[in-house]
C-alpha positions in Angstrom: 165.2 19.3 -39.1 162.3 20.3 -41.3 162.9 23.1 -43.7 160.5 25.0 -45.9 160.7 27.0 -49.2 158.2 28.9 -51.3 158.8 29.2 -55.0 156.4 31.6 -56.8 155.8 30.8 -60.4 155.2 33.7 -62.7 151.5 34.7 -62.6 149.8 34.5 -65.9 152.5 32.3 -67.5 151.2 29.4 -69.7 151.8 26.0 -68.2 154.1 25.2 -71.1 156.4 28.1 -70.1 156.6 27.3 -66.4 160.1 27.2 -65.1 161.6 23.9 -64.2 161.7 23.3 -60.4 165.1 22.4 -58.9 165.9 18.8 -59.1 166.2 17.1 -55.8 168.6 14.2 -55.1 166.9 10.9 -54.7 167.3 11.0 -50.9 165.9 14.6 -50.8 162.9 13.7 -53.0 162.0 10.7 -50.9 161.9 12.9 -47.8 160.2 16.0 -49.3 156.5 16.8 -49.6 155.7 19.3 -52.3 152.4 21.2 -52.2 151.2 23.1 -55.2 148.8 26.1 -54.7 146.9 26.4 -58.0 144.6 29.5 -58.2 143.7 32.8 -59.9 146.7 35.1 -59.4 145.6 37.8 -61.8 141.9 37.7 -62.7 138.4 38.2 -61.1 139.1 35.7 -58.2 142.5 37.0 -57.3 141.4 38.8 -54.1 139.5 35.8 -52.9 142.6 33.7 -52.5 145.4 34.3 -55.0 148.6 35.3 -53.3 146.7 35.3 -49.9 146.0 31.6 -50.3 149.6 30.9 -51.0 150.6 32.9 -47.9 148.1 31.0 -45.7 149.5 27.7 -47.1 153.0 28.7 -46.2 151.8 29.7 -42.7 150.5 26.2 -42.1 153.8 24.7 -43.2 155.8 27.1 -41.0 153.6 26.4 -38.0 153.6 22.6 -38.5 155.5 21.1 -35.5 156.4 17.7 -36.8 160.0 17.0 -37.9 161.8 14.6 -40.1 160.7 15.7 -43.5 160.9 18.7 -45.8 157.9 20.6 -47.1 158.0 22.9 -50.1 155.2 25.2 -51.4 155.0 26.2 -55.1 152.2 28.1 -56.9 150.9 28.9 -60.3 148.1 30.9 -62.0 145.5 28.8 -63.9 144.0 31.8 -65.5 140.5 30.4 -64.9 141.0 28.1 -67.9 140.3 24.3 -67.5 143.0 23.3 -70.1 145.6 25.5 -68.4 144.8 24.2 -64.9 144.8 20.5 -66.1 148.1 21.0 -67.9 149.7 22.5 -64.8 148.4 19.7 -62.7 149.8 17.0 -65.0 153.2 18.8 -65.1 153.3 19.1 -61.4 152.3 15.5 -60.7 154.4 13.9 -63.5 157.5 16.0 -63.7 157.8 18.2 -60.6 157.1 15.8 -57.8 154.1 17.6 -56.4 152.2 15.4 -53.9 149.2 17.7 -53.2 147.4 20.3 -55.2 145.3 22.7 -53.2 142.9 25.7 -53.7 141.8 25.7 -57.4 138.9 28.2 -57.6 136.7 28.3 -60.7 134.6 25.1 -60.7 135.4 24.2 -64.3 139.1 24.2 -63.5 138.5 22.4 -60.2 136.6 19.6 -62.0 139.4 19.3 -64.6 142.1 19.0 -62.0 139.9 16.5 -60.1 140.1 14.1 -63.1 143.9 14.5 -63.4 144.3 13.8 -59.7 142.2 10.7 -60.0 144.2 9.5 -63.0 147.5 10.1 -61.2 146.4 8.8 -57.8 147.5 12.1 -56.2 145.9 14.1 -53.4 143.8 17.2 -54.3 142.1 19.4 -51.7 139.6 21.8 -53.1 139.3 25.0 -51.1 138.3 27.3 -53.9 135.8 25.7 -56.4 132.2 25.8 -55.1 130.5 23.2 -57.2 128.8 20.6 -55.0 129.4 18.0 -57.8 132.9 17.5 -56.4 131.4 15.6 -53.5 128.5 14.3 -55.7 128.6 12.7 -59.1 132.2 13.8 -59.7 133.6 12.7 -56.3 136.9 10.7 -56.4 138.8 8.9 -53.7 141.7 11.4 -53.9 139.7 14.6 -53.5 138.5 16.5 -50.5 136.3 19.7 -50.6 137.1 21.8 -47.6 134.7 24.5 -46.4 131.9 25.6 -48.7 129.9 24.5 -51.8 126.9 25.6 -53.8 124.5 23.4 -51.7 125.6 25.0 -48.4 125.4 28.5 -49.8 122.0 27.9 -51.3 120.6 26.4 -48.1 122.0 29.2 -45.9 121.7 32.4 -47.9 119.0 31.3 -50.3 116.9 29.7 -47.6 117.1 32.8 -45.4 116.1 35.1 -48.2 113.0 33.0 -49.0 112.0 32.8 -45.3 112.3 36.6 -45.1 109.7 37.0 -47.9 111.9 36.8 -51.0 109.7 34.3 -52.8 110.3 35.2 -56.4 113.8 35.1 -58.0 115.7 36.0 -61.1 119.3 34.8 -61.4 122.3 36.5 -63.0 124.6 33.6 -63.5 128.2 33.1 -64.5 128.1 30.8 -67.5 130.3 27.9 -66.3 130.1 25.0 -63.9 130.0 27.0 -60.7 127.3 29.4 -61.7 125.2 26.6 -63.1 125.5 24.6 -59.9 124.8 27.6 -57.7 121.7 28.6 -59.7 120.5 25.0 -59.7 121.0 24.4 -55.9 119.5 27.8 -54.9 116.5 27.3 -57.3 115.8 24.0 -55.7 115.7 25.6 -52.2 113.5 28.5 -53.4 111.0 26.1 -54.9 111.1 23.7 -51.9 110.1 26.6 -49.7 107.2 27.7 -51.9 109.0 30.3 -54.0 109.2 30.7 -57.7 112.1 31.2 -60.2 110.9 33.7 -62.8 113.9 33.5 -65.0 117.7 33.7 -65.4 120.4 35.1 -67.7 123.9 33.7 -68.1 126.9 35.8 -69.0 130.3 34.9 -70.4 133.0 34.2 -67.8 135.6 35.6 -67.2 135.2 38.2 -69.9 132.3 40.3 -68.5 132.5 43.6 -66.6 129.3 45.3 -67.7 126.3 43.8 -66.0 123.8 46.6 -67.0 121.8 44.6 -69.6 121.5 41.6 -67.2 120.3 43.8 -64.4 117.7 45.4 -66.6 116.4 41.9 -67.5 116.2 41.1 -63.8 114.4 44.4 -63.2 111.8 43.7 -65.9 111.1 40.2 -64.6 109.3 41.6 -61.5 111.2 39.2 -59.2 111.6 40.3 -55.6 115.1 38.9 -55.4 118.0 39.1 -57.9 120.2 36.1 -57.2 123.9 36.7 -58.1 125.2 33.3 -59.0 128.8 34.6 -59.3 131.7 35.5 -57.1 134.7 37.8 -56.7 135.0 40.9 -58.9 131.8 39.9 -60.8 129.8 40.1 -57.6 131.3 43.4 -56.7 130.6 44.9 -60.1 127.1 43.5 -60.1 126.3 45.1 -56.8 127.9 48.4 -57.7 126.0 48.6 -61.0 122.7 47.6 -59.3 123.2 50.6 -57.0 123.8 52.9 -59.9 120.5 51.8 -61.4 118.8 52.3 -58.0 117.4 48.8 -57.9 117.5 48.4 -54.1 115.7 51.8 -53.8 113.1 50.4 -56.1 112.5 47.5 -53.7 114.6 44.8 -55.3 116.7 42.6 -53.0 120.1 41.4 -53.9 121.2 37.9 -52.9 125.0 37.6 -53.0 125.1 33.9 -53.1 128.8 33.6 -52.7 130.5 36.7 -51.2 133.6 37.1 -49.2 135.0 39.6 -46.7 137.4 40.9 -49.4 134.4 41.7 -51.6 132.7 43.7 -48.8 136.0 45.6 -48.3 136.1 46.4 -52.1 132.5 47.6 -52.0 132.7 49.6 -48.8 130.0 49.5 -46.1 127.9 52.3 -47.7 127.3 50.1 -50.8 127.3 46.7 -49.0 125.3 47.5 -45.8 122.4 45.1 -45.3 123.6 42.4 -47.6 123.1 38.9 -46.3 125.8 36.3 -47.1 127.3 33.1 -45.8 130.8 32.3 -44.8 132.2 29.4 -42.8 134.9 31.7 -41.3 135.0 35.2 -39.9 138.0 36.7 -38.2 136.1 38.1 -35.3 133.9 35.1 -34.7 135.6 33.8 -31.6 138.9 33.7 -29.7 140.4 31.1 -32.0 139.5 32.9 -35.2 141.0 36.1 -33.8 144.2 34.2 -32.8 144.8 32.7 -36.3 144.0 36.1 -37.9 146.7 37.8 -35.7 149.2 35.3 -37.0 148.1 35.6 -40.6 148.0 39.4 -40.9 151.8 40.0 -41.1 151.8 37.7 -44.2 148.7 39.2 -45.9 149.9 42.8 -46.2 147.0 44.4 -44.5 144.3 42.1 -46.0 142.2 40.1 -43.6 141.7 36.4 -44.3 138.3 35.1 -45.6 137.0 31.5 -45.7 138.8 30.7 -49.0 142.3 31.9 -48.1 142.3 30.6 -44.5 141.0 27.2 -45.7 144.4 26.6 -47.3 145.9 26.9 -43.8 143.4 24.6 -42.2 143.6 22.0 -45.0 147.4 21.9 -45.2 147.7 21.5 -41.4 145.4 18.4 -41.5 147.2 17.0 -44.6 150.6 17.3 -42.9 149.2 15.6 -39.8 148.1 12.7 -41.9 151.5 12.5 -43.7 153.3 12.4 -40.3 150.9 9.7 -39.1 151.5 7.4 -42.1 155.0 8.4 -43.1 156.3 10.3 -46.1 156.9 7.3 -48.5 153.4 6.0 -48.0 151.8 9.4 -48.4 153.8 10.1 -51.6 153.0 6.6 -53.0 149.2 6.9 -52.9 146.8 9.9 -53.0 144.0 7.5 -52.1 145.8 6.3 -49.0 146.7 9.8 -47.7 143.1 11.0 -48.3 141.7 8.0 -46.5 144.0 8.7 -43.5 142.7 12.3 -43.5 139.1 11.1 -43.5 139.9 8.8 -40.5 141.3 11.6 -38.4 139.1 14.4 -36.8 139.9 17.9 -38.0 140.6 20.8 -35.6 142.3 24.1 -36.0 141.9 27.7 -35.1 140.2 28.7 -38.3 137.3 26.3 -38.4 137.4 24.5 -35.0 136.5 20.8 -34.7 135.1 18.9 -37.6 135.4 15.8 -39.8 135.7 14.6 -43.4 132.9 12.4 -44.7 133.5 9.4 -47.1 132.4 11.5 -50.1 135.2 14.0 -49.4 133.1 16.7 -47.8 134.8 18.4 -44.9 132.1 19.4 -42.4 131.9 22.7 -40.6 129.1 25.1 -39.5 127.7 27.7 -42.0 127.4 31.2 -40.6 124.8 33.6 -42.0 126.0 37.2 -41.7 124.5 40.6 -42.4 126.8 43.4 -43.5 126.9 46.2 -40.9 125.9 49.8 -41.5 128.8 52.2 -41.5 127.6 53.5 -38.1 127.8 50.0 -36.6 131.4 49.3 -37.6 134.3 50.1 -35.3 136.7 50.4 -38.3 138.2 48.6 -41.3 137.3 44.9 -41.6 134.7 45.1 -38.8 132.0 44.3 -41.3 129.7 41.4 -40.2 127.1 40.7 -37.6 126.1 37.1 -37.1 122.4 36.5 -37.7 122.2 32.7 -37.9 124.2 29.4 -37.7 123.6 26.1 -39.5 125.1 23.4 -37.4 127.9 21.2 -38.7 125.7 18.2 -39.4 123.0 20.2 -41.2 125.0 22.7 -43.3 125.8 20.4 -46.2 123.9 18.1 -48.5 123.0 14.8 -46.8 125.5 12.1 -47.6 123.0 9.8 -49.4 121.6 12.6 -51.7 124.7 13.6 -53.7 125.2 10.5 -55.9 128.8 10.0 -54.9 129.9 6.5 -55.9 132.1 6.2 -52.9 129.1 6.2 -50.6 127.8 2.8 -49.7 124.1 2.4 -50.1 
């Protein structure tokens, strides 16, 4: 009979201080899959996934119907530091018998964990880091990127803004791999559609809460659109402070290039109304998304899932199907083999519907362009989006031959 357990590691603890996991007997270890959820449990990205991503991972394990092996879920806080994230990954893979690391927001941390996973031949599913380099020049045979990246966001949100007349841009960019990639990919779409990038400013991450000087620089640029190449609490603070300066009343448009339902909830509809954003999941999109949300809500303590937290559910379900298909010993022995099996199997679940995983590790799904409702249009808490456009599954992400992934045959 399959059993499950979740061990929460202390949020904020350095990886050298992480408690030892219980030792399993040789027979238990051979028949146990350990999944490590590595994310931001205490910083600016906490509300994007954090404990909610852990809960959605556990939900997938609990719902998984196959028998014959044990599944355990553990978690840790990488503190948005690449050295901490890489250190936890090494400890998990080397000492603690972790077979899969999942989540890992903050692209600099995601890229660091990506290299550890390659070195150790262990599976890594990225659901949190947005950099498109994970399926481009930094792709590996043990890594899958699940449901969004900077190219998809740039094409959907950035492209829509340019088509609506926002043909001059100024970027406020988080100064690390994610912000750089999002500014780069959005700038490419702006220019390709006849627009101009008038400038940008980069701010220290994750130590910035005051965006006033950066917003004033954007204001003085004369750009029609202020592109927010950030996420989480940084996006929320940027929008709040832009409202305090009256920038939208002055005719400036804000492009929240990566924004989540949890961010809209934090802002409130009065401040967020009219914002255009892209997600690949919304709880009220269809019968299946409503069904998975109903199952998730008791675990999320009143918070509704967004595309990042629910992606853990979707990805872990598919991973466990592949483990069942190939057998636990084979899955534990080779991250390359289990990822190849996942690529060979079509994906399908209530969160994202049918899809597939390309050879570069890109999990394909549609991209949905939403506009945030006015307060008068909402029926209550979490009823925040109206769908304004859909990019189909085979058009939402960068073409396979354009990313520079060495796994892609010419």
